[in-house]
VOBA-1610 file (N, C-alpha, C; in pm, whole numbers, padded with zeros to 5 digits, always signed):
BEGIN
Met+02283-01228+01395Met+02175-01304+01448Met+02048-01245+01415Ala+02033-01104+01444Ala+01912-01041+01424Ala+01882-01050+01281Thr+01961-01036+01201Thr+01947-01021+01039Thr+01883-01158+01002Ala+01949-01271+01051Ala+01898-01410+01006Ala+01764-01424+01066Thr+01734-01382+01181Thr+01590-01397+01234Thr+01480-01343+01155Leu+01526-01208+01115Leu+01419-01113+01056Leu+01422-01158+00906Gly+01515-01207+00842Gly+01518-01226+00708Gly+01522-01095+00627Leu+01614-01001+00672Leu+01627-00870+00626Leu+01704-00889+00483Glu+01658-00803+00383Glu+01719-00786+00265Glu+01755-00636+00242Arg+01878-00625+00165Arg+01929-00486+00139Arg+01878-00450+00000Val+01779-00366+00002Val+01720-00342-00124Val+01808-00237-00212Thr+01856-00137-00127Thr+01957-00047-00196Thr+02064-00013-00092Pro+02159+00041-00119Pro+02284+00074-00011Pro+02216+00121+00120Asn+02105+00173+00124Asn+02050+00244+00247Asn+01923+00192+00298Val+01852+00111+00210Val+01730+00047+00247Val+01738-00096+00279Tyr+01672-00137+00395Tyr+01656-00274+00435Tyr+01512-00297+00473Thr+01457-00424+00419Thr+01327-00465+00444Thr+01334-00613+00454Thr+01198-00665+00494Thr+01191-00813+00515Thr+01052-00838+00458Thr+01037-00949+00389Thr+00919-01005+00337Thr+00889-01137+00412Lys+00957-01161+00517Lys+00951-01301+00577Lys+00859-01301+00706Leu+00810-01183+00749Leu+00740-01174+00868Leu+00576-01174+00848Arg+00519-01209+00952Arg+00373-01204+00948Arg+00316-01057+00921Gly+00227-01062+00831Gly+00162-00934+00796Gly+00215-00838+00706Cys+00298-00737+00753Cys+00347-00637+00681Cys+00509-00655+00648Asn+00569-00565+00575Asn+00722-00570+00551Asn+00787-00463+00613Pro+00802-00473+00749Pro+00880-00356+00824Pro+01017-00328+00760Ser+01054-00203+00758Ser+01185-00164+00697Ser+01234-00058+00761Phe+01370-00023+00723Phe+01441+00101+00780Phe+01530+00138+00667Val+01552+00282+00680Val+01649+00351+00588Val+01757+00412+00668Thr+01877+00387+00623Thr+01987+00456+00681Thr+02019+00592+00620Thr+02044+00692+00700Thr+02088+00817+00640Thr+02213+00863+00711Ser+02272+00970+00668Ser+02393+01035+00732Ser+02365+01091+00866Asp+02248+01083+00908Asp+02194+01137+01044Asp+02121+01041+01114Gly+02139+00910+01105Gly+02066+00813+01181Gly+01963+00725+01087Val+01879+00665+01162Val+01781+00569+01078Val+01636+00601+01092Val+01556+00575+00984Val+01418+00591+00978Val+01357+00461+00964Ala+01278+00428+01072Ala+01207+00291+01055Ala+01073+00311+01002Ile+01020+00213+00922Ile+00884+00220+00864Ile+00811+00101+00897Asp+00707+00103+01000Asp+00637+00005+01054Asp+00729-00096+01155Thr+00655-00160+01226Thr+00702-00254+01333Thr+00648-00402+01310Pro+00742-00497+01357Pro+00691-00625+01336Pro+00570-00667+01455Gln+00478-00730+01426Gln+00363-00776+01511Gln+00430-00865+01627Leu+00517-00952+01589Leu+00563-01050+01688Leu+00681-00986+01770Pro+00657-00991+01892Pro+00742-00912+01989Pro+00893-00941+01967Thr+00948-01061+01978Thr+01073-01099+01949Thr+01135-01036+01821Arg+01050-01024+01721Arg+01093-00990+01601Arg+01106-00824+01616Ala+01022-00770+01679Ala+01021-00625+01696Ala+01153-00588+01774Val+01199-00661+01875Val+01323-00626+01950Val+01423-00659+01856Ala+01432-00754+01773Ala+01535-00789+01677Ala+01543-00664+01563Met+01435-00615+01536Met+01445-00515+01426Met+01499-00390+01477Arg+01455-00356+01607Arg+01519-00244+01669Arg+01665-00248+01686Thr+01705-00361+01745Thr+01855-00394+01748Thr+01936-00372+01618Glu+01880-00438+01519Glu+01949-00428+01387Glu+01952-00282+01338Ala+01825-00214+01349Ala+01823-00070+01295Ala+01928+00014+01372Glu+01943-00005+01504Glu+02033+00078+01586Glu+02176+00040+01560Ser+02212-00072+01504Ser+02340-00104+01466Ser+02391-00006+01373His+02299+00054+01293His+02327+00156+01182His+02333+00281+01227Gly+02292+00328+01360Gly+02277+00460+01402Gly+02159+00472+01490Pro+02131+00592+01552Pro+02024+00618+01625Pro+01888+00613+01539Ile+01768+00576+01593Ile+01647+00579+01493Ile+01588+00725+01543Arg+01587+00806+01433Arg+01532+00935+01443Arg+01386+00930+01431Tyr+01323+00849+01354Tyr+01173+00845+01351Tyr+01125+00712+01329Leu+01024+00678+01368Leu+00940+00555+01332Leu+00806+00594+01265Ile+00798+00557+01133Ile+00666+00597+01066Ile+00579+00474+01063Asn+00452+00483+01090Asn+00357+00384+01063Asn+00275+00406+00957Thr+00238+00312+00866Thr+00170+00337+00745Thr+00012+00295+00756Glu-00022+00225+00854Glu-00163+00196+00885Glu-00190+00138+01030His-00310+00137+01068His-00336+00111+01200His-00360-00040+01227His-00354-00133+01142His-00369-00278+01159His-00257-00325+01240Val-00277-00426+01323Val-00193-00461+01438Val-00042-00507+01377Asp-00057-00577+01245Asp+00070-00627+01186Asp+00167-00513+01152His+00116-00382+01150His+00194-00257+01130His+00245-00178+01258Ile+00170-00200+01375Ile+00196-00098+01490Ile+00221-00179+01611Phe+00181-00304+01622Phe+00189-00366+01756Phe+00319-00368+01818Gly+00426-00371+01726Gly+00557-00379+01772Gly+00620-00232+01813Asn+00531-00140+01805Asn+00567-00002+01851Asn+00599+00000+01995Tyr+00540-00086+02069Tyr+00551-00087+02208Tyr+00697-00116+02251Trp+00774-00190+02168Trp+00916-00217+02191Trp+01005-00127+02126Phe+00958+00003+02092Phe+01033+00099+02008Phe+01018+00236+02093Lys+00989+00213+02224Lys+00960+00330+02301Lys+01085+00421+02314Gly+01060+00561+02306Gly+01181+00648+02320Gly+01197+00708+02178Val+01151+00650+02082Val+01151+00687+01934Val+01044+00776+01894Pro+01072+00886+01832Pro+00957+00966+01784Pro+00872+00889+01678Val+00733+00891+01705Val+00652+00808+01612Val+00562+00917+01533Val+00572+00878+01400Val+00498+00971+01311Val+00373+00896+01271Asn+00259+00960+01277Asn+00124+00893+01234Asn+00038+01000+01172His-00034+00959+01062His-00137+01040+01012His-00256+01046+01110Gln-00337+01159+01110Gln-00427+01168+01211Gln-00526+01048+01195Gly-00567+01014+01076Gly-00645+00896+01065Gly-00602+00770+01120Leu-00470+00742+01125Leu-00409+00637+01187Leu-00416+00658+01346Tyr-00368+00774+01381Tyr-00365+00798+01523Tyr-00502+00773+01586Asp-00596+00808+01518Asp-00741+00803+01577Asp-00776+00664+01595Asn-00729+00572+01523Asn-00762+00422+01525Asn-00641+00332+01584Phe-00552+00408+01639Phe-00422+00322+01679Phe-00469+00233+01803Met-00475+00103+01787Met-00514+00007+01895Met-00620+00044+01966Asp-00727+00069+01909Asp-00848+00121+01970Asp-00902+00014+02050Pro-00913+00028+02197Pro-00962-00093+02272Pro-01108-00114+02252Asn-01180+00007+02194Asn-01328-00011+02173Asn-01363-00053+02043Ala-01265-00095+01955Ala-01292-00149+01822Ala-01369-00274+01821Glu-01454-00300+01720Glu-01524-00422+01711Glu-01444-00539+01731Leu-01323-00549+01663Leu-01237-00659+01696Leu-01120-00596+01767Asp-01114-00661+01890Asp-01018-00616+01984Asp-00877-00624+01933Pro-00805-00521+01905Pro-00670-00544+01850Pro-00554-00604+01926Phe-00567-00585+02067Phe-00468-00639+02149Phe-00499-00791+02161Ala-00613-00840+02167Ala-00652-00981+02169Ala-00611-01050+02038Tyr-00637-00969+01929Tyr-00609-01025+01792Tyr-00440-01042+01784Ala-00388-00944+01822Ala-00230-00939+01802Ala-00179-01062+01882Leu-00238-01082+01999Leu-00171-01202+02087Leu-00211-01344+02038Glu-00319-01345+01938Glu-00352-01486+01885Glu-00220-01565+01829Ala-00141-01464+01769Ala-00036-01532+01685Ala+00079-01581+01771Ile+00091-01538+01898Ile+00204-01565+01987Ile+00225-01721+02006Pro+00120-01794+02036Pro+00153-01929+02073Pro+00212-02015+01950Thr+00171-01981+01839Thr+00227-02064+01712Thr+00346-02003+01657Asp+00333-01853+01641Asp+00446-01792+01564Asp+00554-01741+01643Asp+00531-01704+01766Asp+00637-01649+01846Asp+00615-01692+01985Pro+00641-01815+02035Pro+00632-01877+02180Pro+00720-01814+02262Glu+00840-01773+02208Glu+00942-01720+02300Glu+00907-01579+02337Ala+00799-01521+02294Ala+00773-01382+02315Ala+00698-01363+02452Thr+00646-01471+02502Thr+00565-01470+02630Thr+00624-01372+02738Pro+00748-01380+02783Pro+00791-01310+02892Pro+00804-01145+02844Leu+00787-01119+02711Leu+00806-00986+02671Leu+00667-00908+02665Ile+00559-00979+02670Ile+00421-00921+02664Ile+00369-00863+02801Pro+00327-00726+02808Pro+00287-00678+02921Pro+00139-00722+02942Asp+00085-00695+03054Asp-00042-00705+03096Asp-00128-00607+03003Arg-00240-00634+02981Arg-00310-00546+02907Arg-00321-00402+02949Asp-00356-00382+03069Asp-00364-00243+03144Asp-00240-00179+03134Val-00128-00236+03142Val-00001-00186+03134Val+00038-00137+02995Tyr-00011-00236+02889Tyr+00018-00191+02746Tyr-00060-00076+02709Tyr-00188-00065+02754Tyr-00268+00059+02714Tyr-00208+00186+02787Gln-00138+00173+02901Gln-00097+00303+02943Gln+00003+00389+02851Asp+00057+00302+02772Asp+00157+00362+02669Asp+00184+00290+02549Pro+00089+00266+02445Pro+00113+00174+02340Pro+00215+00219+02236Asn+00265+00341+02258Asn+00355+00410+02173Asn+00294+00447+02047Arg+00186+00520+02050Arg+00136+00578+01925Arg+00197+00722+01886Gly+00131+00782+01787Gly+00212+00894+01727Gly+00238+01013+01823Thr+00367+01053+01813Thr+00409+01191+01884Thr+00414+01299+01794Ile+00413+01253+01661Ile+00410+01365+01554Ile+00291+01326+01466Val+00187+01410+01471Val+00068+01356+01402Val+00025+01479+01310Phe-00019+01449+01189Phe-00039+01534+01076Phe-00163+01511+00993Thr-00190+01587+00913Thr-00309+01564+00824Thr-00255+01601+00683Gly-00316+01553+00575Gly-00265+01575+00444Gly-00126+01502+00422Asp-00044+01549+00352Asp+00099+01495+00338Asp+00194+01556+00422Leu+00319+01488+00429Leu+00426+01548+00518Leu+00559+01502+00462Thr+00652+01603+00459Thr+00778+01572+00417Thr+00880+01567+00531Leu+00964+01483+00534Leu+01064+01460+00643Leu+01200+01467+00568Arg+01299+01538+00618Arg+01433+01543+00567Arg+01524+01511+00692Val+01583+01377+00661Val+01676+01329+00775Val+01810+01299+00700Gly+01917+01382+00737Gly+02040+01372+00679Gly+02034+01395+00530Asp+02071+01293+00454Asp+02092+01329+00301Asp+01963+01258+00231His+01865+01224+00314His+01754+01159+00251His+01622+01247+00278Thr+01527+01243+00188Thr+01400+01303+00186Thr+01295+01201+00192Phe+01197+01215+00292Phe+01088+01100+00303Phe+00957+01180+00270His+00894+01142+00150His+00757+01198+00124His+00648+01098+00189Leu+00573+01138+00282Leu+00472+01068+00348Leu+00334+01105+00294Leu+00276+01024+00203Leu+00176+01074+00120Leu+00041+00999+00170His-00076+01068+00199His-00188+01024+00251His-00250+00949+00147Thr-00278+00822+00154Thr-00337+00750+00047Thr-00461+00658+00094Pro-00555+00714+00143Pro-00674+00642+00206Pro-00730+00532+00105Gly-00785+00434+00155Gly-00839+00336+00075Gly-00836+00197+00150His-00720+00154+00175His-00704+00040+00250His-00735+00055+00395Thr-00692+00180+00454Thr-00745+00218+00583Thr-00755+00370+00572Pro-00830+00431+00667Pro-00845+00585+00655Pro-00719+00665+00667Gly-00629+00634+00733Gly-00511+00695+00766Gly-00394+00638+00696Gln-00402+00564+00582Gln-00298+00503+00510Gln-00205+00596+00455Leu-00076+00556+00473Leu+00025+00628+00415Leu+00113+00553+00307Ala+00159+00617+00204Ala+00283+00569+00128Ala+00396+00641+00154Val+00500+00577+00182Val+00632+00642+00204Val+00716+00635+00066His+00745+00751+00028His+00832+00761-00086His+00958+00804-00051Val+01078+00737-00077Val+01217+00784-00071Val+01264+00781-00205Pro+01354+00880-00229Pro+01410+00863-00380Pro+01492+00740-00407Asp+01543+00662-00318Asp+01602+00539-00342Asp+01514+00412-00367Val+01387+00428-00328Val+01305+00314-00319Val+01162+00359-00334Glu+01075+00254-00395Glu+00925+00286-00406Glu+00865+00189-00300Arg+00765+00228-00233Arg+00668+00144-00156Arg+00535+00154-00214Arg+00483+00047-00273Arg+00350+00056-00322Arg+00243-00011-00237Pro+00158+00060-00192Pro+00065-00004-00098Pro-00035-00099-00180Val-00087-00198-00099Val-00179-00294-00173Val-00297-00309-00088Ala-00420-00287-00144Ala-00540-00290-00073Ala-00578-00439-00063Arg-00570-00505+00051Arg-00601-00642+00069Arg-00717-00666+00172Ser-00748-00575+00246Ser-00850-00587+00350Ser-00979-00598+00298Thr-01080-00662+00349Thr-01213-00675+00311Thr-01287-00538+00342Arg-01230-00461+00421Arg-01276-00338+00456Arg-01214-00224+00363Ala-01121-00262+00280Ala-01065-00150+00186Ala-01162-00098+00089Asp-01141+00023+00059Asp-01220+00089-00051Asp-01138+00121-00162Pro-01143+00032-00269Pro-01052+00049-00396Pro-01081+00188-00452Arg-01194+00222-00461Arg-01223+00364-00546Arg-01137+00479-00467Thr-01155+00478-00323Thr-01094+00570-00264Thr-00924+00567-00283Gly-00883+00441-00268Gly-00739+00416-00301Gly-00700+00461-00428Arg-00789+00446-00531Arg-00747+00491-00667Arg-00740+00638-00672Arg-00830+00711-00600Arg-00834+00856-00609Arg-00711+00898-00556Ser-00675+00821-00440Ser-00542+00877-00361Ser-00431+00891-00474Phe-00422+00808-00558Phe-00303+00805-00661Phe-00329+00878-00787Asp-00447+00962-00786Asp-00481+01044-00893Asp-00371+01157-00921Pro-00297+01168-01014Pro-00201+01275-01024Pro-00252+01409-01016Arg-00385+01427-01039Arg-00454+01564-01043Arg-00465+01599-00899Ser-00454+01509-00800Ser-00502+01539-00663Ser-00392+01587-00587Arg-00257+01585-00647Arg-00155+01634-00565Arg-00035+01677-00670Pro+00050+01776-00614Pro+00148+01828-00721Pro+00256+01721-00754Arg+00276+01616-00666Arg+00376+01520-00697Arg+00303+01390-00682Pro+00285+01326-00795Pro+00215+01192-00811Pro+00293+01083-00747Ala+00232+01006-00668Ala+00297+00897-00619Ala+00288+00769-00705Ala+00198+00774-00805Ala+00189+00661-00898Ala+00126+00709-01029Arg+00137+00645-01149Arg+00076+00682-01247Arg-00023+00570-01292Leu-00158+00622-01295Leu-00256+00513-01308Leu-00326+00567-01450Arg-00359+00476-01543Arg-00425+00506-01651Arg-00563+00485-01645Glu-00659+00578-01655Glu-00799+00563-01638Glu-00880+00649-01728Tyr-00986+00587-01806Tyr-01062+00669-01900Tyr-01148+00760-01818Pro-01174+00863-01874Pro-01279+00956-01802Pro-01421+00884-01818Ala-01508+00908-01722Ala-01644+00835-01719Ala-01733+00881-01844Lys-01727+01017-01889Lys-01789+01052-02001Lys-01749+00969-02124Arg-01623+00959-02134Arg-01568+00882-02263Arg-01611+00743-02264Val-01608+00676-02145Val-01665+00554-02148Val-01783+00536-02182Ala-01880+00623-02128Ala-02026+00623-02160Ala-02045+00646-02315Arg-01965+00739-02359Arg-01975+00771-02510Arg-01958+00654-02588Leu-01825+00579-02552Leu-01805+00467-02631Leu-01899+00354-02617Glu-01955+00337-02494Glu-02049+00219-02486Glu-02180+00263-02564Ser-02223+00391-02559Ser-02334+00430-02639Ser-02328+00406-02781Gly-02206+00448-02829Gly-02172+00427-02974Gly-02164+00289-03030Gly-02111+00199-02931Gly-02106+00074-02965Gly-02248-00007-02984Arg-02340+00047-02897Arg-02480-00025-02888Arg-02548+00034-03026Arg-02526+00157-03058Arg-02597+00215-03172Arg-02541+00142-03300Cys-02417+00125-03315Cys-02363+00050-03421Cys-02423-00097-03432Arg-02451-00157-03322Arg-02483-00295-03322Arg-02635-00289-03367Arg-02705-00200-03326Arg-02860-00199-03371Arg-02860-00172-03513Gln-02777-00088-03573Gln-02780-00065-03717Gln-02700-00155-03797Gly-02639-00260-03740Gly-02570-00346-03828Gly-02439-00288-03874Leu-02366-00195-03816Leu-02256-00148-03864Leu-02133-00194-03788Gly-02018-00173-03858Gly-01887-00204-03786Gly-01859-00129-03654Pro-01768-00161-03563Pro-01750-00087-03451Pro-01698+00057-03484Gly-01641+00085-03597Gly-01595+00235-03622Gly-01710+00298-03667Gly-01837+00246-03690Gly-01956+00329-03738Gly-01954+00335-03880Asp-01877+00241-03957Asp-01876+00272-04103Asp-02030+00248-04165Arg-02042+00321-04278Arg-02184+00318-04336Arg-02186+00197-04418Arg-02095+00124-04435Arg-02110-00008-04523Arg-02142-00119-04431Pro-02271-00167-04434Pro-02296-00285-04351Pro-02205-00413-04381Arg-02152-00491-04291Arg-02086-00610-04317Arg-02132-00719-04215Pro-02114-00836-04242Pro-02136-00947-04162Pro-02057-00938-04029Leu-02126-00964-03922Leu-02068-00953-03786Leu-01994-01076-03750Arg-02029-01199-03794Arg-01970-01319-03748Arg-01929-01404-03861Arg-01959-01379-03978Arg-01922-01475-04092Arg-01774-01437-04142Gly-01712-01553-04156Gly-01575-01549-04219Gly-01474-01502-04113Val-01507-01508-03975Val-01407-01471-03886Val-01292-01570-03885Arg-01167-01526-03893Arg-01050-01604-03883Arg-01026-01655-03757Pro-00966-01765-03731Pro-00930-01813-03596Pro-00849-01716-03526Gly-00887-01678-03394Gly-00816-01589-03319Gly-00869-01438-03331Arg-00942-01412-03427Arg-00998-01273-03433Arg-01123-01251-03333Arg-01192-01351-03325Arg-01297-01338-03241Arg-01258-01308-03093Arg-01146-01368-03054Arg-01097-01346-02914Arg-01056-01206-02911Ala-00990-01142-03021Ala-00937-01011-03010Ala-01067-00895-03010Gly-01182-00937-03034Gly-01299-00856-03051Gly-01303-00799-03200Leu-01248-00855-03291Leu-01250-00818-03432Leu-01374-00874-03492His-01416-00820-03608His-01525-00874-03686His-01463-00958-03822Asp-01494-00909-03934Asp-01448-00984-04052Asp-01329-00954-04102Gly-01238-00854-04040Gly-01104-00819-04077Gly-01098-00745-04197Ser-01210-00674-04244Ser-01193-00588-04356Ser-01118-00457-04325His-01110-00424-04205His-01030-00302-04162His-00946-00346-04042Pro-00842-00442-04050Pro-00793-00505-03933Pro-00723-00400-03848Asp-00645-00315-03922Asp-00558-00210-03848Asp-00645-00127-03751Lys-00751-00068-03828Lys-00855+00021-03754Lys-00916-00057-03628Glu-00978-00183-03682Glu-01036-00233-03567Glu-00962-00302-03454Arg-00838-00337-03491Arg-00740-00374-03368Arg-00708-00263-03291Gly-00712-00136-03333Gly-00695-00040-03225Gly-00805-00014-03152Leu-00922-00022-03209Leu-01048-00009-03118Leu-01045-00114-03005Ala-01027-00236-03053Ala-01031-00363-02959Ala-00929-00344-02860Leu-00816-00297-02887Leu-00700-00291-02779Leu-00679-00165-02717Gly-00734-00059-02775Gly-00707+00079-02714Gly-00797+00101-02601
//
């Protein structure tokens, strides 16, 4: 029943997730020593169903939140009694009642249309804020958890939110996507720079800024002197005799096609 409601998929023999719910993709990983949950559904009935399904595989050892937006954390209220793991940046923003956009009111906006059966489950605002079930284990930087026969690498990847986490388990990859209008793509890109941590979470190809400036400067100089993109000393026509398709590839007259193709595509 819970599985059908949640739309859970078994990604690997130990990893379950759903892409059918509002907002995020709450998941859980089964280990030889219990279950680790990652994020909770925003809709209360789905949060209850997720906990029920996770506990059918064993006790929940930890609940990890990856960001402070309500679609990742509002369901924590229905996971009370489970140790919650938050990055400090997430903990500081967890259901902040003083935020410009009230997270409690925002979370409830979806109930009438998406989860009308949840009305009896929702506490009064004051009761909710007495214990919204935020982090009981709070850390800065990165954190490694070992539960049974699985290792969980919690990597601080700010960009989408200040306390953003990527959770890497040997059996599965989770790749965070910056979709918020408040996201900082530059900060997110630096979060995954292999030089910033001994264990890279992702591999991004990026040209150094000095090389980009050098290439742009060289290109402008060649154009002023009427030379080819490789800086050849033999002037050649820039647009005459271009065969169909070469203009789109960024090539010129095709007298050095292999060389120019590498410059255009490299």
